N, CA, C and O atoms as a GROMACS GRO file, in nm:
protein
  336
    1MET      N    1   0.105   0.484  -1.595
    1MET     CA    2   0.051   0.455  -1.462
    1MET      C    3   0.150   0.363  -1.390
    1MET      O    4   0.192   0.261  -1.445
    2LYS      N    5   0.185   0.399  -1.268
    2LYS     CA    6   0.276   0.317  -1.190
    2LYS      C    7   0.201   0.202  -1.124
    2LYS      O    8   0.082   0.212  -1.093
    3LYS      N    9   0.272   0.093  -1.106
    3LYS     CA   10   0.216  -0.024  -1.038
    3LYS      C   11   0.200   0.008  -0.889
    3LYS      O   12   0.289   0.066  -0.827
    4VAL      N   13   0.086  -0.030  -0.834
    4VAL     CA   14   0.060  -0.012  -0.690
    4VAL      C   15   0.053  -0.151  -0.627
    4VAL      O   16  -0.022  -0.237  -0.673
    5THR      N   17   0.131  -0.171  -0.521
    5THR     CA   18   0.132  -0.297  -0.449
    5THR      C   19   0.095  -0.271  -0.304
    5THR      O   20   0.150  -0.180  -0.240
    6VAL      N   21   0.002  -0.350  -0.251
    6VAL     CA   22  -0.042  -0.336  -0.113
    6VAL      C   23  -0.016  -0.469  -0.042
    6VAL      O   24  -0.075  -0.572  -0.077
    7TYR      N   25   0.071  -0.465   0.057
    7TYR     CA   26   0.101  -0.583   0.138
    7TYR      C   27   0.004  -0.582   0.256
    7TYR      O   28  -0.003  -0.484   0.331
    8THR      N   29  -0.072  -0.691   0.273
    8THR     CA   30  -0.184  -0.692   0.366
    8THR      C   31  -0.188  -0.818   0.452
    8THR      O   32  -0.112  -0.913   0.431
    9LYS      N   33  -0.279  -0.815   0.549
    9LYS     CA   34  -0.322  -0.933   0.625
    9LYS      C   35  -0.474  -0.936   0.618
    9LYS      O   36  -0.537  -0.830   0.611
   10PRO      N   37  -0.535  -1.054   0.618
   10PRO     CA   38  -0.681  -1.063   0.606
   10PRO      C   39  -0.758  -0.993   0.718
   10PRO      O   40  -0.869  -0.946   0.694
   11THR      N   41  -0.704  -0.986   0.837
   11THR     CA   42  -0.778  -0.932   0.951
   11THR      C   43  -0.744  -0.786   0.981
   11THR      O   44  -0.777  -0.736   1.089
   12CYS      N   45  -0.681  -0.717   0.888
   12CYS     CA   46  -0.632  -0.582   0.912
   12CYS      C   47  -0.732  -0.477   0.862
   12CYS      O   48  -0.753  -0.466   0.741
   13PRO      N   49  -0.794  -0.399   0.953
   13PRO     CA   50  -0.890  -0.298   0.907
   13PRO      C   51  -0.824  -0.186   0.826
   13PRO      O   52  -0.887  -0.130   0.736
   14TYR      N   53  -0.699  -0.153   0.855
   14TYR     CA   54  -0.631  -0.049   0.778
   14TYR      C   55  -0.600  -0.097   0.636
   14TYR      O   56  -0.600  -0.018   0.542
   15CYS      N   57  -0.575  -0.226   0.622
   15CYS     CA   58  -0.557  -0.285   0.488
   15CYS      C   59  -0.686  -0.271   0.409
   15CYS      O   60  -0.685  -0.234   0.292
   16ASP      N   61  -0.798  -0.302   0.474
   16ASP     CA   62  -0.928  -0.290   0.408
   16ASP      C   63  -0.954  -0.146   0.365
   16ASP      O   64  -1.006  -0.122   0.256
   17ARG      N   65  -0.919  -0.051   0.449
   17ARG     CA   66  -0.940   0.091   0.415
   17ARG      C   67  -0.853   0.131   0.297
   17ARG      O   68  -0.898   0.206   0.209
   18ALA      N   69  -0.730   0.083   0.294
   18ALA     CA   70  -0.640   0.116   0.184
   18ALA      C   71  -0.695   0.061   0.053
   18ALA      O   72  -0.698   0.131  -0.048
   19LYS      N   73  -0.738  -0.065   0.054
   19LYS     CA   74  -0.794  -0.127  -0.066
   19LYS      C   75  -0.922  -0.056  -0.110
   19LYS      O   76  -0.945  -0.037  -0.229
   20LYS      N   77  -1.004  -0.017  -0.014
   20LYS     CA   78  -1.129   0.053  -0.046
   20LYS      C   79  -1.100   0.188  -0.112
   20LYS      O   80  -1.166   0.224  -0.210
   21LEU      N   81  -1.002   0.263  -0.060
   21LEU     CA   82  -0.969   0.393  -0.118
   21LEU      C   83  -0.918   0.375  -0.261
   21LEU      O   84  -0.960   0.447  -0.351
   22LEU      N   85  -0.829   0.279  -0.282
   22LEU     CA   86  -0.778   0.256  -0.417
   22LEU      C   87  -0.890   0.215  -0.512
   22LEU      O   88  -0.894   0.260  -0.626
   23THR      N   89  -0.981   0.132  -0.465
   23THR     CA   90  -1.095   0.091  -0.547
   23THR      C   91  -1.184   0.210  -0.581
   23THR      O   92  -1.228   0.224  -0.695
   24GLN      N   93  -1.211   0.296  -0.482
   24GLN     CA   94  -1.293   0.416  -0.507
   24GLN      C   95  -1.227   0.508  -0.609
   24GLN      O   96  -1.295   0.574  -0.688
   25LEU      N   97  -1.094   0.513  -0.607
   25LEU     CA   98  -1.020   0.597  -0.701
   25LEU      C   99  -0.999   0.528  -0.836
   25LEU      O  100  -0.938   0.584  -0.926
   26GLU      N  101  -1.051   0.405  -0.847
   26GLU     CA  102  -1.038   0.324  -0.968
   26GLU      C  103  -0.893   0.301  -1.005
   26GLU      O  104  -0.855   0.307  -1.122
   27VAL      N  105  -0.812   0.273  -0.902
   27VAL     CA  106  -0.670   0.242  -0.920
   27VAL      C  107  -0.652   0.091  -0.904
   27VAL      O  108  -0.686   0.035  -0.800
   28ALA      N  109  -0.599   0.028  -1.006
   28ALA     CA  110  -0.569  -0.115  -0.997
   28ALA      C  111  -0.449  -0.135  -0.905
   28ALA      O  112  -0.356  -0.054  -0.904
   29TYR      N  113  -0.452  -0.242  -0.828
   29TYR     CA  114  -0.341  -0.269  -0.738
   29TYR      C  115  -0.322  -0.420  -0.725
   29TYR      O  116  -0.412  -0.500  -0.748
   30GLN      N  117  -0.200  -0.455  -0.687
   30GLN     CA  118  -0.169  -0.595  -0.657
   30GLN      C  119  -0.168  -0.610  -0.505
   30GLN      O  120  -0.103  -0.533  -0.435
   31GLU      N  121  -0.241  -0.708  -0.456
   31GLU     CA  122  -0.245  -0.735  -0.313
   31GLU      C  123  -0.161  -0.858  -0.284
   31GLU      O  124  -0.175  -0.961  -0.348
   32ILE      N  125  -0.073  -0.845  -0.184
   32ILE     CA  126   0.009  -0.958  -0.141
   32ILE      C  127  -0.019  -0.982   0.007
   32ILE      O  128   0.008  -0.897   0.091
   33ASP      N  129  -0.073  -1.099   0.036
   33ASP     CA  130  -0.106  -1.139   0.174
   33ASP      C  131   0.022  -1.185   0.242
   33ASP      O  132   0.080  -1.287   0.203
   34VAL      N  133   0.066  -1.111   0.344
   34VAL     CA  134   0.193  -1.145   0.410
   34VAL      C  135   0.181  -1.266   0.501
   34VAL      O  136   0.283  -1.323   0.541
   35LEU      N  137   0.058  -1.307   0.535
   35LEU     CA  138   0.043  -1.431   0.612
   35LEU      C  139   0.071  -1.552   0.524
   35LEU      O  140   0.124  -1.653   0.570
   36GLU      N  141   0.035  -1.541   0.397
   36GLU     CA  142   0.063  -1.648   0.302
   36GLU      C  143   0.207  -1.642   0.252
   36GLU      O  144   0.260  -1.741   0.202
   37ASN      N  145   0.271  -1.525   0.265
   37ASN     CA  146   0.407  -1.502   0.215
   37ASN      C  147   0.493  -1.434   0.323
   37ASN      O  148   0.536  -1.321   0.303
   38PRO      N  149   0.518  -1.502   0.437
   38PRO     CA  150   0.591  -1.436   0.546
   38PRO      C  151   0.731  -1.391   0.508
   38PRO      O  152   0.781  -1.293   0.563
   39GLU      N  153   0.795  -1.460   0.414
   39GLU     CA  154   0.929  -1.418   0.372
   39GLU      C  155   0.924  -1.284   0.302
   39GLU      O  156   1.018  -1.204   0.313
   40VAL      N  157   0.816  -1.258   0.229
   40VAL     CA  158   0.801  -1.129   0.160
   40VAL      C  159   0.781  -1.019   0.264
   40VAL      O  160   0.838  -0.910   0.251
   41ARG      N  161   0.702  -1.046   0.367
   41ARG     CA  162   0.680  -0.946   0.472
   41ARG      C  163   0.811  -0.911   0.540
   41ARG      O  164   0.840  -0.793   0.562
   42ASP      N  165   0.891  -1.013   0.573
   42ASP     CA  166   1.020  -0.988   0.638
   42ASP      C  167   1.112  -0.906   0.548
   42ASP      O  168   1.180  -0.815   0.594
   43GLU      N  169   1.113  -0.940   0.420
   43GLU     CA  170   1.196  -0.868   0.323
   43GLU      C  171   1.152  -0.722   0.313
   43GLU      O  172   1.236  -0.632   0.314
   44MET      N  173   1.020  -0.699   0.303
   44MET     CA  174   0.968  -0.563   0.292
   44MET      C  175   0.994  -0.484   0.420
   44MET      O  176   1.031  -0.366   0.414
   45ALA      N  177   0.973  -0.547   0.534
   45ALA     CA  178   0.995  -0.479   0.662
   45ALA      C  179   1.140  -0.434   0.674
   45ALA      O  180   1.168  -0.324   0.721
   46GLU      N  181   1.231  -0.519   0.631
   46GLU     CA  182   1.374  -0.483   0.638
   46GLU      C  183   1.408  -0.375   0.536
   46GLU      O  184   1.478  -0.279   0.568
   47GLN      N  185   1.358  -0.390   0.415
   47GLN     CA  186   1.388  -0.294   0.308
   47GLN      C  187   1.337  -0.154   0.340
   47GLN      O  188   1.406  -0.056   0.315
   48TYR      N  189   1.216  -0.145   0.395
   48TYR     CA  190   1.154  -0.015   0.418
   48TYR      C  191   1.152   0.026   0.565
   48TYR      O  192   1.099   0.132   0.599
   49ASN      N  193   1.209  -0.057   0.652
   49ASN     CA  194   1.211  -0.028   0.795
   49ASN      C  195   1.070   0.000   0.846
   49ASN      O  196   1.044   0.099   0.913
   50TRP      N  197   0.979  -0.091   0.811
   50TRP     CA  198   0.836  -0.075   0.842
   50TRP      C  199   0.783  -0.210   0.887
   50TRP      O  200   0.796  -0.308   0.814
   51ALA      N  201   0.725  -0.217   1.004
   51ALA     CA  202   0.689  -0.347   1.062
   51ALA      C  203   0.541  -0.382   1.054
   51ALA      O  204   0.502  -0.494   1.088
   52THR      N  205   0.458  -0.289   1.012
   52THR     CA  206   0.313  -0.313   1.014
   52THR      C  207   0.255  -0.315   0.873
   52THR      O  208   0.319  -0.271   0.778
   53VAL      N  209   0.135  -0.366   0.863
   53VAL     CA  210   0.062  -0.362   0.736
   53VAL      C  211  -0.056  -0.266   0.751
   53VAL      O  212  -0.104  -0.245   0.862
   54PRO      N  213  -0.101  -0.208   0.643
   54PRO     CA  214  -0.052  -0.231   0.508
   54PRO      C  215   0.081  -0.161   0.482
   54PRO      O  216   0.114  -0.060   0.543
   55MET      N  217   0.156  -0.219   0.390
   55MET     CA  218   0.275  -0.155   0.333
   55MET      C  219   0.236  -0.124   0.190
   55MET      O  220   0.202  -0.214   0.113
   56ILE      N  221   0.242   0.003   0.154
   56ILE     CA  222   0.194   0.044   0.022
   56ILE      C  223   0.310   0.098  -0.060
   56ILE      O  224   0.383   0.187  -0.016
   57VAL      N  225   0.326   0.042  -0.179
   57VAL     CA  226   0.435   0.079  -0.268
   57VAL      C  227   0.375   0.126  -0.400
   57VAL      O  228   0.292   0.058  -0.460
   58VAL      N  229   0.419   0.244  -0.444
   58VAL     CA  230   0.377   0.300  -0.573
   58VAL      C  231   0.501   0.303  -0.662
   58VAL      O  232   0.596   0.377  -0.636
   59GLY      N  233   0.500   0.223  -0.767
   59GLY     CA  234   0.619   0.209  -0.849
   59GLY      C  235   0.729   0.148  -0.764
   59GLY      O  236   0.714   0.037  -0.712
   60ASP      N  237   0.839   0.220  -0.750
   60ASP     CA  238   0.949   0.175  -0.665
   60ASP      C  239   0.951   0.250  -0.532
   60ASP      O  240   1.043   0.232  -0.452
   61GLU      N  241   0.851   0.334  -0.508
   61GLU     CA  242   0.850   0.420  -0.388
   61GLU      C  243   0.756   0.366  -0.281
   61GLU      O  244   0.637   0.346  -0.305
   62PHE      N  245   0.811   0.343  -0.164
   62PHE     CA  246   0.731   0.304  -0.048
   62PHE      C  247   0.666   0.430   0.007
   62PHE      O  248   0.736   0.525   0.044
   63ILE      N  249   0.532   0.432   0.014
   63ILE     CA  250   0.464   0.553   0.063
   63ILE      C  251   0.417   0.539   0.206
   63ILE      O  252   0.372   0.638   0.265
   64GLY      N  253   0.425   0.419   0.265
   64GLY     CA  254   0.386   0.400   0.405
   64GLY      C  255   0.263   0.314   0.417
   64GLY      O  256   0.242   0.222   0.338
   65GLY      N  257   0.181   0.345   0.518
   65GLY     CA  258   0.060   0.270   0.545
   65GLY      C  259  -0.063   0.346   0.500
   65GLY      O  260  -0.054   0.441   0.423
   66PHE      N  261  -0.178   0.304   0.550
   66PHE     CA  262  -0.304   0.367   0.509
   66PHE      C  263  -0.307   0.515   0.544
   66PHE      O  264  -0.343   0.597   0.459
   67ASP      N  265  -0.270   0.551   0.667
   67ASP     CA  266  -0.277   0.692   0.707
   67ASP      C  267  -0.190   0.780   0.616
   67ASP      O  268  -0.227   0.892   0.582
   68ASP      N  269  -0.074   0.727   0.576
   68ASP     CA  270   0.015   0.802   0.487
   68ASP      C  271  -0.048   0.818   0.349
   68ASP      O  272  -0.042   0.925   0.288
   69MET      N  273  -0.109   0.710   0.300
   69MET     CA  274  -0.175   0.716   0.170
   69MET      C  275  -0.294   0.811   0.174
   69MET      O  276  -0.315   0.889   0.081
   70GLN      N  277  -0.372   0.806   0.282
   70GLN     CA  278  -0.487   0.896   0.296
   70GLN      C  279  -0.441   1.041   0.301
   70GLN      O  280  -0.505   1.128   0.241
   71ALA      N  281  -0.331   1.068   0.370
   71ALA     CA  282  -0.278   1.205   0.377
   71ALA      C  283  -0.236   1.254   0.239
   71ALA      O  284  -0.261   1.369   0.204
   72LEU      N  285  -0.172   1.167   0.160
   72LEU     CA  286  -0.136   1.205   0.023
   72LEU      C  287  -0.262   1.235  -0.058
   72LEU      O  288  -0.266   1.332  -0.134
   73HIS      N  289  -0.363   1.153  -0.042
   73HIS     CA  290  -0.489   1.174  -0.114
   73HIS      C  291  -0.554   1.306  -0.073
   73HIS      O  292  -0.600   1.382  -0.158
   74ASP      N  293  -0.557   1.333   0.057
   74ASP     CA  294  -0.619   1.456   0.108
   74ASP      C  295  -0.549   1.580   0.054
   74ASP      O  296  -0.613   1.684   0.036
   75LYS      N  297  -0.418   1.570   0.027
   75LYS     CA  298  -0.341   1.683  -0.027
   75LYS      C  299  -0.345   1.687  -0.180
   75LYS      O  300  -0.285   1.775  -0.242
   76GLY      N  301  -0.416   1.591  -0.240
   76GLY     CA  302  -0.424   1.587  -0.385
   76GLY      C  303  -0.298   1.535  -0.451
   76GLY      O  304  -0.274   1.562  -0.569
   77GLU      N  305  -0.216   1.461  -0.377
   77GLU     CA  306  -0.087   1.415  -0.430
   77GLU      C  307  -0.085   1.266  -0.466
   77GLU      O  308   0.008   1.221  -0.532
   78LEU      N  309  -0.185   1.190  -0.424
   78LEU     CA  310  -0.181   1.046  -0.446
   78LEU      C  311  -0.197   1.009  -0.593
   78LEU      O  312  -0.112   0.940  -0.650
   79LEU      N  313  -0.305   1.055  -0.656
   79LEU     CA  314  -0.327   1.020  -0.796
   79LEU      C  315  -0.215   1.071  -0.887
   79LEU      O  316  -0.172   0.995  -0.975
   80PRO      N  317  -0.166   1.195  -0.872
   80PRO     CA  318  -0.054   1.237  -0.956
   80PRO      C  319   0.070   1.148  -0.938
   80PRO      O  320   0.143   1.124  -1.034
   81LYS      N  321   0.092   1.102  -0.817
   81LYS     CA  322   0.206   1.014  -0.789
   81LYS      C  323   0.189   0.882  -0.863
   81LYS      O  324   0.285   0.829  -0.918
   82ILE      N  325   0.068   0.828  -0.864
   82ILE     CA  326   0.040   0.701  -0.929
   82ILE      C  327   0.042   0.718  -1.081
   82ILE      O  328   0.089   0.630  -1.153
   83GLN      N  329  -0.008   0.829  -1.129
   83GLN     CA  330  -0.020   0.851  -1.273
   83GLN      C  331   0.108   0.903  -1.338
   83GLN      O  332   0.116   0.911  -1.460
   84ALA      N  333   0.207   0.939  -1.257
   84ALA     CA  334   0.332   0.996  -1.311
   84ALA      C  335   0.406   0.897  -1.398
   84ALA      O  336   0.513   0.930  -1.450
   0.00000   0.00000   0.00000
C-alpha cells in the first residue's frame, strides 16, 4: 500500500471532501496543514506547480486536488493506484 499524503487548510471544503472520500474507502492518509507549515506548502506548490489545496500525493506521485482524485475514483483507478 502506498502512502497517501493530503496537504490541507482547515477552512477548505475540498480538503474535507478529499479526507471524507479516503475515510470512506478506508484508506489511511497523512494530513499536513499548510497553514501550520507554510514552508511545506511553498515547497509543494513549486515542486508540483500547483497553488491550491488540497494537494494529494500517492506514493511519490502527485495526483492533483479533490476533483482529480474523485475522477480517478469514478474510473475505478484510485484504489489500484494506492494499492499498487
